[in-house]
Structures are given as structure tokens and as C-alpha cells.
Backbone as JSON Lines, residues from 0, in Angstrom:
{"i":0,"aa":"X","n":[12.9,-31.17,170.78],"ca":[13.5,-30.53,169.61],"c":[12.75,-29.25,169.25]}
{"i":1,"aa":"X","n":[11.41,-29.31,169.44],"ca":[10.6,-28.13,169.14],"c":[10.98,-26.93,169.98]}
{"i":2,"aa":"X","n":[11.21,-27.21,171.3],"ca":[11.56,-26.12,172.21],"c":[12.89,-25.5,171.8]}
{"i":3,"aa":"X","n":[13.86,-26.38,171.48],"ca":[15.17,-25.88,171.05],"c":[15.03,-25.05,169.78]}
{"i":4,"aa":"X","n":[14.19,-25.54,168.88],"ca":[13.95,-24.82,167.63],"c":[13.38,-23.44,167.87]}
{"i":5,"aa":"X","n":[12.43,-23.39,168.82],"ca":[11.8,-22.1,169.14],"c":[12.8,-21.14,169.76]}
{"i":6,"aa":"X","n":[13.63,-21.69,170.68],"ca":[14.64,-20.84,171.33],"c":[15.62,-20.32,170.29]}
{"i":7,"aa":"X","n":[16.04,-21.2,169.39],"ca":[16.97,-20.81,168.33],"c":[16.34,-19.75,167.44]}
{"i":8,"aa":"X","n":[15.07,-19.98,167.08],"ca":[14.35,-19.01,166.25],"c":[14.3,-17.66,166.95]}
{"i":9,"aa":"X","n":[14.0,-17.71,168.25],"ca":[13.91,-16.48,169.04],"c":[15.23,-15.72,169.02]}
{"i":10,"aa":"X","n":[16.34,-16.46,169.18],"ca":[17.67,-15.84,169.19],"c":[17.98,-15.23,167.82]}
{"i":11,"aa":"X","n":[17.67,-16.01,166.75],"ca":[17.94,-15.54,165.39],"c":[17.13,-14.28,165.1]}
{"i":12,"aa":"X","n":[15.82,-14.35,165.41],"ca":[14.95,-13.19,165.16],"c":[15.41,-12.0,165.98]}
{"i":13,"aa":"X","n":[15.78,-12.26,167.26],"ca":[16.23,-11.17,168.12],"c":[17.51,-10.53,167.56]}
{"i":14,"aa":"X","n":[18.43,-11.37,167.07],"ca":[19.69,-10.81,166.56],"c":[19.44,-10.01,165.28]}
{"i":15,"aa":"X","n":[18.52,-10.51,164.45],"ca":[18.15,-9.76,163.24],"c":[17.56,-8.42,163.64]}
{"i":16,"aa":"X","n":[16.68,-8.5,164.66],"ca":[16.01,-7.29,165.13],"c":[17.02,-6.26,165.62]}
{"i":17,"aa":"X","n":[17.96,-6.75,166.44],"ca":[18.94,-5.84,167.03],"c":[19.89,-5.3,165.96]}
{"i":18,"aa":"X","n":[20.35,-6.19,165.05],"ca":[21.33,-5.75,164.07],"c":[20.72,-4.75,163.08]}
{"i":19,"aa":"X","n":[19.49,-5.0,162.68],"ca":[18.88,-4.06,161.73],"c":[18.37,-2.83,162.48]}
{"i":20,"aa":"X","n":[17.68,-3.12,163.58],"ca":[17.21,-2.02,164.44],"c":[16.37,-0.99,163.71]}
{"i":21,"aa":"X","n":[15.87,-1.3,162.54],"ca":[15.17,-0.29,161.77],"c":[13.7,-0.23,162.14]}
{"i":22,"aa":"X","n":[13.13,0.93,161.9],"ca":[11.71,1.14,162.17],"c":[10.88,0.2,161.33]}
{"i":23,"aa":"X","n":[11.29,-0.02,160.09],"ca":[10.49,-0.86,159.2],"c":[10.47,-2.31,159.68]}
{"i":24,"aa":"X","n":[11.6,-2.8,160.19],"ca":[11.65,-4.18,160.71],"c":[10.77,-4.3,161.95]}
{"i":25,"aa":"X","n":[10.86,-3.3,162.81],"ca":[10.04,-3.27,164.01],"c":[8.56,-3.28,163.64]}
{"i":26,"aa":"X","n":[8.23,-2.49,162.64],"ca":[6.84,-2.38,162.18],"c":[6.37,-3.72,161.61]}
{"i":27,"aa":"X","n":[7.24,-4.37,160.87],"ca":[6.88,-5.67,160.27],"c":[6.58,-6.7,161.36]}
{"i":28,"aa":"X","n":[7.43,-6.72,162.4],"ca":[7.22,-7.65,163.51],"c":[5.91,-7.37,164.25]}
{"i":29,"aa":"X","n":[5.64,-6.08,164.46],"ca":[4.39,-5.69,165.12],"c":[3.18,-6.11,164.28]}
{"i":30,"aa":"X","n":[3.25,-5.81,162.98],"ca":[2.13,-6.17,162.09],"c":[1.89,-7.67,162.08]}
{"i":31,"aa":"X","n":[2.99,-8.42,162.07],"ca":[2.91,-9.87,162.07],"c":[2.22,-10.38,163.34]}
{"i":32,"aa":"X","n":[2.58,-9.81,164.5],"ca":[1.98,-10.21,165.78],"c":[0.49,-9.91,165.78]}
{"i":33,"aa":"X","n":[0.11,-8.74,165.26],"ca":[-1.31,-8.35,165.2],"c":[-2.09,-9.32,164.31]}
{"i":34,"aa":"X","n":[-1.53,-9.66,163.15],"ca":[-2.2,-10.58,162.22],"c":[-2.38,-11.96,162.88]}
{"i":35,"aa":"X","n":[-1.36,-12.41,163.59],"ca":[-1.43,-13.74,164.22],"c":[-2.49,-13.79,165.31]}
{"i":36,"aa":"X","n":[-2.54,-12.76,166.14],"ca":[-3.54,-12.8,167.23],"c":[-4.94,-12.58,166.67]}
{"i":37,"aa":"X","n":[-5.04,-11.8,165.61],"ca":[-6.34,-11.59,164.97],"c":[-6.86,-12.95,164.45]}
{"i":38,"aa":"X","n":[-5.96,-13.74,163.88],"ca":[-6.34,-15.07,163.39],"c":[-6.82,-15.95,164.54]}
{"i":39,"aa":"X","n":[-6.11,-15.91,165.67],"ca":[-6.5,-16.72,166.84],"c":[-7.85,-16.27,167.39]}
{"i":40,"aa":"X","n":[-8.09,-14.95,167.39],"ca":[-9.37,-14.43,167.87],"c":[-10.51,-14.89,166.96]}
{"i":41,"aa":"X","n":[-10.29,-14.83,165.65],"ca":[-11.32,-15.28,164.7],"c":[-11.56,-16.79,164.83]}
{"i":42,"aa":"X","n":[-10.49,-17.52,165.06],"ca":[-10.58,-18.97,165.25],"c":[-11.42,-19.28,166.5]}
{"i":43,"aa":"X","n":[-11.16,-18.54,167.58],"ca":[-11.9,-18.73,168.83],"c":[-13.39,-18.43,168.63]}
{"i":44,"aa":"X","n":[-13.68,-17.36,167.88],"ca":[-15.08,-16.99,167.62],"c":[-15.78,-18.09,166.81]}
{"i":45,"aa":"X","n":[-15.07,-18.65,165.84],"ca":[-15.67,-19.73,165.02],"c":[-15.89,-20.99,165.86]}
{"i":46,"aa":"X","n":[-14.92,-21.31,166.73],"ca":[-15.04,-22.5,167.57],"c":[-16.23,-22.39,168.51]}
{"i":47,"aa":"X","n":[-16.43,-21.21,169.08],"ca":[-17.55,-21.05,170.03],"c":[-18.88,-21.06,169.28]}
{"i":48,"aa":"X","n":[-18.89,-20.51,168.08],"ca":[-20.1,-20.51,167.25],"c":[-20.46,-21.95,166.83]}
{"i":49,"aa":"X","n":[-19.45,-22.72,166.41],"ca":[-19.68,-24.12,166.03],"c":[-20.17,-24.93,167.23]}
{"i":50,"aa":"X","n":[-19.6,-24.64,168.4],"ca":[-19.98,-25.35,169.62],"c":[-21.46,-25.08,169.95]}
{"i":51,"aa":"X","n":[-21.85,-23.81,169.87],"ca":[-23.24,-23.45,170.18],"c":[-24.21,-24.09,169.19]}
{"i":52,"aa":"X","n":[-23.82,-24.14,167.92],"ca":[-24.68,-24.73,166.9],"c":[-24.87,-26.23,167.1]}
{"i":53,"aa":"X","n":[-23.91,-26.87,167.76],"ca":[-23.99,-28.32,167.95],"c":[-24.88,-28.71,169.14]}
{"i":54,"aa":"X","n":[-25.35,-27.71,169.91],"ca":[-26.11,-28.0,171.12],"c":[-27.6,-28.19,170.85]}
{"i":55,"aa":"X","n":[-28.23,-28.92,171.74],"ca":[-29.69,-29.05,171.72],"c":[-30.28,-27.8,172.35]}
{"i":56,"aa":"X","n":[-31.55,-27.48,172.03],"ca":[-32.18,-26.27,172.6],"c":[-32.08,-26.2,174.13]}
{"i":57,"aa":"X","n":[-32.27,-27.33,174.8],"ca":[-32.22,-27.35,176.28],"c":[-30.82,-27.01,176.77]}
{"i":58,"aa":"X","n":[-29.81,-27.52,176.06],"ca":[-28.42,-27.24,176.45],"c":[-28.11,-25.76,176.24]}
{"i":59,"aa":"X","n":[-28.65,-25.18,175.18],"ca":[-28.44,-23.74,174.94],"c":[-29.04,-22.91,176.06]}
{"i":60,"aa":"X","n":[-30.21,-23.34,176.53],"ca":[-30.86,-22.61,177.64],"c":[-29.99,-22.66,178.89]}
{"i":61,"aa":"X","n":[-29.38,-23.82,179.13],"ca":[-28.49,-23.95,180.3],"c":[-27.32,-22.96,180.18]}
{"i":62,"aa":"X","n":[-26.74,-22.9,178.99],"ca":[-25.57,-22.05,178.79],"c":[-25.9,-20.56,178.89]}
{"i":63,"aa":"X","n":[-27.1,-20.19,178.48],"ca":[-27.47,-18.77,178.52],"c":[-27.45,-18.24,179.95]}
{"i":64,"aa":"X","n":[-27.5,-19.15,180.93],"ca":[-27.5,-18.72,182.34],"c":[-26.08,-18.54,182.88]}
{"i":65,"aa":"X","n":[-25.1,-18.97,182.11],"ca":[-23.7,-18.9,182.61],"c":[-23.16,-17.47,182.57]}
{"i":66,"aa":"X","n":[-23.56,-16.68,181.57],"ca":[-23.02,-15.33,181.44],"c":[-23.54,-14.43,182.54]}
{"i":67,"aa":"X","n":[-22.77,-13.45,183.03],"ca":[-21.38,-13.23,182.6],"c":[-20.48,-14.32,183.17]}
{"i":68,"aa":"X","n":[-19.38,-14.57,182.5],"ca":[-18.45,-15.6,182.97],"c":[-18.0,-15.27,184.38]}
{"i":69,"aa":"X","n":[-18.1,-16.25,185.26],"ca":[-17.74,-15.97,186.64],"c":[-16.23,-15.8,186.81]}
{"i":70,"aa":"X","n":[-15.46,-16.6,186.08],"ca":[-14.01,-16.5,186.27],"c":[-13.26,-17.15,185.13]}
{"i":71,"aa":"X","n":[-12.25,-16.48,184.66],"ca":[-11.31,-17.07,183.7],"c":[-9.97,-17.16,184.39]}
{"i":72,"aa":"X","n":[-9.18,-18.13,184.01],"ca":[-7.87,-18.32,184.59],"c":[-7.02,-17.05,184.52]}
{"i":73,"aa":"X","n":[-7.17,-16.33,183.42],"ca":[-6.33,-15.15,183.18],"c":[-6.78,-13.92,183.96]}
{"i":74,"aa":"X","n":[-7.9,-14.01,184.68],"ca":[-8.39,-12.84,185.44],"c":[-7.38,-12.41,186.5]}
{"i":75,"aa":"X","n":[-6.48,-13.32,186.88],"ca":[-5.47,-12.97,187.9],"c":[-4.35,-12.11,187.31]}
{"i":76,"aa":"X","n":[-4.33,-11.98,185.97],"ca":[-3.3,-11.17,185.32],"c":[-3.8,-9.73,185.26]}
{"i":77,"aa":"X","n":[-3.05,-8.85,185.88],"ca":[-3.48,-7.44,185.96],"c":[-3.44,-6.83,184.55]}
{"i":78,"aa":"X","n":[-4.58,-6.28,184.14],"ca":[-4.67,-5.72,182.78],"c":[-5.56,-4.49,182.81]}
{"i":79,"aa":"X","n":[-5.41,-3.59,181.82],"ca":[-6.28,-2.41,181.75],"c":[-7.75,-2.83,181.71]}
{"i":80,"aa":"X","n":[-8.59,-2.08,182.43],"ca":[-10.0,-2.48,182.54],"c":[-10.91,-1.83,181.5]}
{"i":81,"aa":"X","n":[-10.43,-0.82,180.81],"ca":[-11.29,-0.18,179.82],"c":[-10.47,0.49,178.74]}
{"i":82,"aa":"X","n":[-11.17,1.17,177.82],"ca":[-10.49,1.82,176.7],"c":[-9.52,2.9,177.17]}
{"i":83,"aa":"X","n":[-9.95,3.73,178.13],"ca":[-9.09,4.82,178.6],"c":[-7.8,4.29,179.2]}
{"i":84,"aa":"X","n":[-7.96,3.28,180.06],"ca":[-6.79,2.72,180.74],"c":[-5.84,2.06,179.72]}
{"i":85,"aa":"X","n":[-6.42,1.41,178.72],"ca":[-5.59,0.77,177.69],"c":[-4.78,1.82,176.94]}
{"i":86,"aa":"X","n":[-5.43,2.92,176.58],"ca":[-4.74,3.95,175.81],"c":[-3.68,4.69,176.63]}
{"i":87,"aa":"X","n":[-3.84,4.7,177.96],"ca":[-2.85,5.38,178.82],"c":[-1.67,4.47,179.14]}
{"i":88,"aa":"X","n":[-1.8,3.17,178.89],"ca":[-0.73,2.23,179.22],"c":[0.43,2.36,178.23]}
{"i":89,"aa":"X","n":[1.64,2.12,178.73],"ca":[2.81,2.22,177.85],"c":[2.84,1.04,176.89]}
{"i":90,"aa":"X","n":[3.58,1.2,175.8],"ca":[3.74,0.12,174.82],"c":[4.31,-1.12,175.5]}
{"i":91,"aa":"X","n":[5.32,-0.9,176.36],"ca":[5.97,-2.02,177.04],"c":[4.99,-2.76,177.95]}
{"i":92,"aa":"X","n":[4.16,-2.0,178.66],"ca":[3.18,-2.62,179.56],"c":[2.18,-3.45,178.76]}
{"i":93,"aa":"X","n":[1.71,-2.93,177.64],"ca":[0.74,-3.65,176.81],"c":[1.36,-4.94,176.24]}
{"i":94,"aa":"X","n":[2.66,-4.86,175.89],"ca":[3.35,-6.06,175.39],"c":[3.51,-7.1,176.49]}
{"i":95,"aa":"X","n":[3.86,-6.65,177.7],"ca":[4.03,-7.59,178.82],"c":[2.72,-8.29,179.15]}
{"i":96,"aa":"X","n":[1.63,-7.53,179.19],"ca":[0.32,-8.12,179.51],"c":[-0.07,-9.11,178.42]}
{"i":97,"aa":"X","n":[0.16,-8.74,177.16],"ca":[-0.15,-9.63,176.04],"c":[0.64,-10.93,176.16]}
{"i":98,"aa":"X","n":[1.92,-10.8,176.52],"ca":[2.78,-11.97,176.68],"c":[2.22,-12.91,177.74]}
{"i":99,"aa":"X","n":[1.82,-12.33,178.88],"ca":[1.3,-13.16,179.98],"c":[-0.02,-13.83,179.61]}
{"i":100,"aa":"X","n":[-0.86,-13.1,178.9],"ca":[-2.15,-13.69,178.5],"c":[-1.92,-14.86,177.54]}
{"i":101,"aa":"X","n":[-1.01,-14.69,176.58],"ca":[-0.71,-15.78,175.65],"c":[-0.11,-16.96,176.42]}
{"i":102,"aa":"X","n":[0.8,-16.65,177.34],"ca":[1.46,-17.7,178.14],"c":[0.43,-18.48,178.97]}
{"i":103,"aa":"X","n":[-0.59,-17.79,179.46],"ca":[-1.58,-18.45,180.32],"c":[-2.41,-19.5,179.56]}
{"i":104,"aa":"X","n":[-2.34,-19.46,178.22],"ca":[-3.11,-20.42,177.41],"c":[-2.27,-21.58,176.89]}
{"i":105,"aa":"X","n":[-0.98,-21.59,177.21],"ca":[-0.12,-22.66,176.67],"c":[-0.61,-24.06,177.05]}
{"i":106,"aa":"X","n":[-0.96,-24.24,178.32],"ca":[-1.45,-25.56,178.74],"c":[-2.93,-25.76,178.41]}
{"i":107,"aa":"X","n":[-3.82,-24.81,178.81],"ca":[-5.24,-25.03,178.53],"c":[-5.56,-25.21,177.05]}
{"i":108,"aa":"X","n":[-4.75,-24.61,176.16],"ca":[-5.05,-24.71,174.73],"c":[-5.01,-26.16,174.24]}
{"i":109,"aa":"X","n":[-4.29,-27.01,174.97],"ca":[-4.21,-28.42,174.56],"c":[-5.56,-29.1,174.71]}
{"i":110,"aa":"X","n":[-6.38,-28.61,175.63],"ca":[-7.7,-29.2,175.87],"c":[-8.68,-28.81,174.76]}
{"i":111,"aa":"X","n":[-8.36,-27.72,174.04],"ca":[-9.26,-27.24,172.99],"c":[-9.31,-28.21,171.82]}
{"i":112,"aa":"X","n":[-8.43,-29.18,171.81],"ca":[-8.31,-30.01,170.61],"c":[-7.41,-29.24,169.66]}
{"i":113,"aa":"X","n":[-6.86,-29.9,168.7],"ca":[-5.86,-29.18,167.9],"c":[-6.08,-29.24,166.4]}
{"i":114,"aa":"X","n":[-7.31,-28.95,165.95],"ca":[-7.51,-29.01,164.51],"c":[-6.71,-27.93,163.78]}
{"i":115,"aa":"X","n":[-6.41,-26.85,164.47],"ca":[-5.72,-25.73,163.82],"c":[-4.37,-25.42,164.48]}
{"i":116,"aa":"X","n":[-3.79,-26.41,165.16],"ca":[-2.49,-26.23,165.83],"c":[-2.46,-24.96,166.7]}
{"i":117,"aa":"X","n":[-3.48,-24.79,167.53],"ca":[-3.58,-23.58,168.35],"c":[-2.38,-23.44,169.29]}
{"i":118,"aa":"X","n":[-1.98,-24.55,169.91],"ca":[-0.86,-24.49,170.87],"c":[0.41,-23.98,170.18]}
{"i":119,"aa":"X","n":[0.67,-24.48,168.96],"ca":[1.86,-24.04,168.23],"c":[1.75,-22.57,167.84]}
{"i":120,"aa":"X","n":[0.56,-22.15,167.45],"ca":[0.36,-20.74,167.06],"c":[0.56,-19.81,168.26]}
{"i":121,"aa":"X","n":[0.11,-20.25,169.42],"ca":[0.33,-19.47,170.64],"c":[1.82,-19.37,170.96]}
{"i":122,"aa":"X","n":[2.53,-20.49,170.81],"ca":[3.98,-20.51,171.08],"c":[4.72,-19.56,170.13]}
{"i":123,"aa":"X","n":[4.34,-19.56,168.85],"ca":[4.97,-18.66,167.87],"c":[4.71,-17.2,168.24]}
{"i":124,"aa":"X","n":[3.47,-16.91,168.63],"ca":[3.1,-15.54,168.98],"c":[3.87,-15.09,170.23]}
{"i":125,"aa":"X","n":[4.03,-16.0,171.19],"ca":[4.76,-15.68,172.41],"c":[6.21,-15.31,172.09]}
{"i":126,"aa":"X","n":[6.84,-16.07,171.19],"ca":[8.22,-15.76,170.76],"c":[8.26,-14.37,170.12]}
{"i":127,"aa":"X","n":[7.3,-14.1,169.23],"ca":[7.25,-12.8,168.56],"c":[7.1,-11.64,169.52]}
{"i":128,"aa":"X","n":[6.21,-11.81,170.52],"ca":[5.99,-10.73,171.5],"c":[7.25,-10.54,172.35]}
{"i":129,"aa":"X","n":[7.92,-11.64,172.68],"ca":[9.14,-11.5,173.49],"c":[10.23,-10.75,172.72]}
{"i":130,"aa":"X","n":[10.29,-10.94,171.4],"ca":[11.24,-10.19,170.56],"c":[10.87,-8.7,170.56]}
{"i":131,"aa":"X","n":[9.59,-8.4,170.47],"ca":[9.14,-7.0,170.5],"c":[9.47,-6.34,171.84]}
{"i":132,"aa":"X","n":[9.32,-7.12,172.92],"ca":[9.67,-6.58,174.26],"c":[11.16,-6.25,174.3]}
{"i":133,"aa":"X","n":[11.99,-7.17,173.81],"ca":[13.45,-6.92,173.78],"c":[13.76,-5.66,172.96]}
{"i":134,"aa":"X","n":[13.06,-5.51,171.84],"ca":[13.27,-4.34,170.98],"c":[12.89,-3.05,171.67]}
{"i":135,"aa":"X","n":[11.81,-3.11,172.47],"ca":[11.36,-1.91,173.21],"c":[12.35,-1.55,174.31]}
{"i":136,"aa":"X","n":[12.9,-2.58,174.95],"ca":[13.84,-2.33,176.05],"c":[15.14,-1.74,175.52]}
{"i":137,"aa":"X","n":[15.62,-2.28,174.38],"ca":[16.83,-1.78,173.72],"c":[17.97,-1.57,174.7]}
{"i":138,"aa":"X","n":[18.28,-2.63,175.45],"ca":[19.41,-2.56,176.38],"c":[19.07,-2.08,177.77]}
{"i":139,"aa":"X","n":[17.86,-1.56,177.99],"ca":[17.47,-1.14,179.34],"c":[17.15,-2.39,180.16]}
{"i":140,"aa":"X","n":[17.29,-2.29,181.5],"ca":[16.9,-3.45,182.31],"c":[15.39,-3.66,182.23]}
{"i":141,"aa":"X","n":[14.98,-4.9,182.28],"ca":[13.55,-5.21,182.21],"c":[12.94,-5.1,183.6]}
{"i":142,"aa":"X","n":[12.34,-3.97,183.88],"ca":[11.8,-3.69,185.22],"c":[10.64,-4.62,185.56]}
{"i":143,"aa":"X","n":[10.04,-5.22,184.55],"ca":[8.83,-6.0,184.78],"c":[9.14,-7.45,185.17]}
{"i":144,"aa":"X","n":[10.42,-7.84,185.06],"ca":[10.77,-9.24,185.3],"c":[10.34,-9.74,186.66]}
{"i":145,"aa":"X","n":[10.57,-8.91,187.7],"ca":[10.28,-9.39,189.05],"c":[8.79,-9.4,189.37]}
{"i":146,"aa":"X","n":[7.98,-8.9,188.44],"ca":[6.54,-8.93,188.67],"c":[5.9,-10.15,188.02]}
{"i":147,"aa":"X","n":[6.73,-10.99,187.38],"ca":[6.12,-12.09,186.62],"c":[5.38,-13.04,187.56]}
{"i":148,"aa":"X","n":[4.23,-13.47,187.1],"ca":[3.35,-14.32,187.9],"c":[3.72,-15.77,187.7]}
{"i":149,"aa":"X","n":[3.37,-16.61,188.7],"ca":[3.6,-18.04,188.46],"c":[2.71,-18.48,187.3]}
{"i":150,"aa":"X","n":[3.16,-19.5,186.58],"ca":[2.36,-19.99,185.45],"c":[1.03,-20.49,185.96]}
{"i":151,"aa":"X","n":[-0.04,-20.17,185.25],"ca":[-1.36,-20.64,185.68],"c":[-1.42,-22.16,185.75]}
{"i":152,"aa":"X","n":[-2.32,-22.64,186.59],"ca":[-2.43,-24.08,186.79],"c":[-2.75,-24.78,185.48]}
{"i":153,"aa":"X","n":[-2.0,-25.82,185.25],"ca":[-2.12,-26.57,184.0],"c":[-3.54,-27.08,183.8]}
{"i":154,"aa":"X","n":[-4.16,-27.56,184.9],"ca":[-5.46,-28.21,184.73],"c":[-6.61,-27.37,185.28]}
{"i":155,"aa":"X","n":[-6.42,-26.06,185.33],"ca":[-7.44,-25.17,185.9],"c":[-8.83,-25.43,185.33]}
{"i":156,"aa":"X","n":[-8.93,-25.49,184.0],"ca":[-10.24,-25.63,183.37],"c":[-10.79,-27.05,183.47]}
{"i":157,"aa":"X","n":[-9.97,-27.98,183.94],"ca":[-10.46,-29.36,184.06],"c":[-10.95,-29.65,185.47]}
{"i":158,"aa":"X","n":[-10.66,-28.77,186.42],"ca":[-10.98,-29.09,187.82],"c":[-11.98,-28.11,188.43]}
{"i":159,"aa":"X","n":[-12.82,-27.54,187.58],"ca":[-13.77,-26.55,188.09],"c":[-15.0,-27.18,188.72]}
{"i":160,"aa":"X","n":[-15.16,-28.48,188.54],"ca":[-16.33,-29.14,189.1],"c":[-17.59,-28.87,188.29]}
{"i":161,"aa":"X","n":[-17.44,-28.31,187.11],"ca":[-18.59,-28.03,186.25],"c":[-18.94,-29.27,185.42]}
{"i":162,"aa":"X","n":[-20.13,-29.22,184.84],"ca":[-20.48,-30.27,183.89],"c":[-19.58,-30.11,182.66]}
{"i":163,"aa":"X","n":[-19.5,-31.17,181.87],"ca":[-18.65,-31.14,180.68],"c":[-19.08,-30.02,179.73]}
{"i":164,"aa":"X","n":[-20.39,-29.81,179.63],"ca":[-20.93,-28.77,178.74],"c":[-20.47,-27.39,179.18]}
{"i":165,"aa":"X","n":[-20.64,-27.09,180.45],"ca":[-20.26,-25.78,180.99],"c":[-18.75,-25.58,180.89]}
{"i":166,"aa":"X","n":[-18.02,-26.66,181.16],"ca":[-16.55,-26.58,181.13],"c":[-16.06,-26.24,179.72]}
{"i":167,"aa":"X","n":[-16.61,-26.95,178.73],"ca":[-16.22,-26.69,177.33],"c":[-16.56,-25.27,176.92]}
{"i":168,"aa":"X","n":[-17.75,-24.84,177.32],"ca":[-18.19,-23.51,176.93],"c":[-17.33,-22.44,177.59]}
{"i":169,"aa":"X","n":[-17.05,-22.63,178.87],"ca":[-16.23,-21.65,179.59],"c":[-14.84,-21.58,178.99]}
{"i":170,"aa":"X","n":[-14.27,-22.71,178.68],"ca":[-12.94,-22.75,178.08],"c":[-12.91,-21.94,176.78]}
{"i":171,"aa":"X","n":[-13.88,-22.19,175.91],"ca":[-13.93,-21.48,174.63],"c":[-14.2,-19.99,174.81]}
{"i":172,"aa":"X","n":[-15.13,-19.66,175.71],"ca":[-15.48,-18.25,175.93],"c":[-14.31,-17.48,176.53]}
{"i":173,"aa":"X","n":[-13.58,-18.1,177.45],"ca":[-12.4,-17.44,178.04],"c":[-11.3,-17.26,177.0]}
{"i":174,"aa":"X","n":[-11.11,-18.28,176.15],"ca":[-10.1,-18.19,175.11],"c":[-10.42,-17.03,174.16]}
{"i":175,"aa":"X","n":[-11.67,-16.94,173.76],"ca":[-12.09,-15.87,172.85],"c":[-11.88,-14.5,173.52]}
{"i":176,"aa":"X","n":[-12.28,-14.4,174.77],"ca":[-12.15,-13.13,175.5],"c":[-10.68,-12.69,175.58]}
{"i":177,"aa":"X","n":[-9.8,-13.63,175.9],"ca":[-8.38,-13.29,176.06],"c":[-7.71,-12.95,174.73]}
{"i":178,"aa":"X","n":[-8.08,-13.66,173.67],"ca":[-7.5,-13.35,172.36],"c":[-7.97,-11.96,171.9]}
{"i":179,"aa":"X","n":[-9.19,-11.6,172.26],"ca":[-9.71,-10.26,171.93],"c":[-8.9,-9.2,172.68]}
{"i":180,"aa":"X","n":[-8.62,-9.47,173.95],"ca":[-7.81,-8.53,174.76],"c":[-6.44,-8.33,174.13]}
{"i":181,"aa":"X","n":[-5.77,-9.46,173.81],"ca":[-4.41,-9.36,173.25],"c":[-4.44,-8.61,171.92]}
{"i":182,"aa":"X","n":[-5.44,-8.9,171.11],"ca":[-5.55,-8.2,169.82],"c":[-5.68,-6.7,170.04]}
{"i":183,"aa":"X","n":[-6.51,-6.3,171.01],"ca":[-6.69,-4.88,171.32],"c":[-5.38,-4.25,171.79]}
{"i":184,"aa":"X","n":[-4.7,-4.92,172.73],"ca":[-3.46,-4.36,173.29],"c":[-2.37,-4.22,172.23]}
{"i":185,"aa":"X","n":[-2.25,-5.24,171.37],"ca":[-1.21,-5.18,170.34],"c":[-1.53,-4.12,169.29]}
{"i":186,"aa":"X","n":[-2.8,-3.96,168.97],"ca":[-3.19,-2.91,168.0],"c":[-2.85,-1.52,168.54]}
{"i":187,"aa":"X","n":[-3.18,-1.3,169.82],"ca":[-2.88,0.01,170.43],"c":[-1.38,0.23,170.51]}
{"i":188,"aa":"X","n":[-0.64,-0.81,170.94],"ca":[0.82,-0.69,171.06],"c":[1.43,-0.41,169.68]}
{"i":189,"aa":"X","n":[0.95,-1.09,168.66],"ca":[1.44,-0.9,167.3],"c":[1.18,0.52,166.82]}
{"i":190,"aa":"X","n":[-0.01,1.0,167.08],"ca":[-0.38,2.36,166.67],"c":[0.51,3.38,167.39]}
{"i":191,"aa":"X","n":[0.75,3.15,168.68],"ca":[1.57,4.09,169.46],"c":[3.01,4.11,168.96]}
{"i":192,"aa":"X","n":[3.52,2.95,168.54],"ca":[4.88,2.88,168.02],"c":[5.0,3.67,166.72]}
{"i":193,"aa":"X","n":[3.9,3.76,166.0],"ca":[3.93,4.5,164.73],"c":[3.76,6.01,164.95]}
{"i":194,"aa":"X","n":[3.69,6.4,166.23],"ca":[3.57,7.81,166.63],"c":[2.31,8.48,166.1]}
{"i":195,"aa":"X","n":[1.27,7.66,165.92],"ca":[-0.02,8.2,165.51],"c":[-0.71,8.68,166.78]}
{"i":196,"aa":"X","n":[-1.04,9.96,166.83],"ca":[-1.61,10.5,168.07],"c":[-3.06,10.05,168.25]}
{"i":197,"aa":"X","n":[-3.68,9.55,167.2],"ca":[-5.08,9.17,167.29],"c":[-5.26,7.66,167.27]}
{"i":198,"aa":"X","n":[-4.86,7.01,168.38],"ca":[-4.97,5.55,168.47],"c":[-6.29,5.18,169.14]}
{"i":199,"aa":"X","n":[-7.37,5.46,168.47],"ca":[-8.68,5.2,169.09],"c":[-9.04,3.72,169.02]}
{"i":200,"aa":"X","n":[-9.82,3.3,169.99],"ca":[-10.27,1.9,170.03],"c":[-11.67,1.8,169.45]}
């Protein structure tokens, strides 16, 4: 029922978006997406901070050797590597990358535990970004469709062969890193849509 509800919501929001087609509606949707991902990024930062505080000194020493993170599931998603590349990317490209990054967390987010309904918040954000993509296309064919990647492995973070401590830490650190990326991309895309020539990071 939830999936049907989301699809219905997506259709309703998309039809509202198309029928109004106004800059202010577009801006509201963009602002909403930025606020939502900002909340997820802050949530990830708090979760990793709480996790570190719960560790014994010896466990903290073990974790300090893990950085830099060797690999996150989302590393296979092609994304801008720095500030310059992010600022040169089109609004549509930044939205597509954001969509894929959010999508890559749909399954792993269930392992995070759900005190704050993270999985549902990710699903809502994904619907919102997909509406923004439709609005950007405005009837043009979606050239990016055939580049879509297979969904990341559901149990990627559970089968790394790491200790439970390292696995939990990596999961949280990757989640925080990806939410930070999406927040950056959506902020830049939002700024570019407002035709502000100075979209500095």
C-alpha cells in the first residue's frame, strides 16, 4: 500500500508541477528537497557521533585506522570529483546523480535501524527529486535513462567480511558522506535554477 501511495503521490505532485509550471512552485520543490537532505545529513552526523561516543578507547583506536574509507557502495556511481566539476555539471546531471545516490541507500538504510524513519525519508526525497527531474525535462526525452545503473546489492554492507564494529562504522560513515554529496549537488542545482551566477561552494 505504501508503494502505491508513493506512486500516487508522485503522480499528483507531478501533475501539480506540470499544471502550475511556475517558477515559484519549482523553487518550493527545490527548497523542500534541500531541507530534507540537509536533515538526513545532520541525522547521519549525529548517528556517527553517538556511535563513536559509545565505543571503548581501544575500539576507537581500531576505527581511527580505517580512514580513509576504502570503499562505499555508492562509489560505483559516477559523480563530480570536486568543486569545479560540480559547478560545471548541468542541473539535470546533478539531479540524476542525487537520485541515484538516494536510491543506493534504500536497502542499506534498513540496517541503520529506524529510530528516525530514515528509509521512509529517503523514499520521500527520491520521489521529490524524480519530480524535479521531470520538471527539468519538460517534455524532452530523458537521455539519461539508458545510463541507469543496476540497483546496488541489497546486502553489500553485510557481506564485507569486516568485524561488526568496522561494518557499523563504515555503514554510518558512507551514509554521512553520501548525504553530504547529495546536499551539495542539490544546493548547487537549486542555485543554478535561480540564475544566480555566483553559486559558490
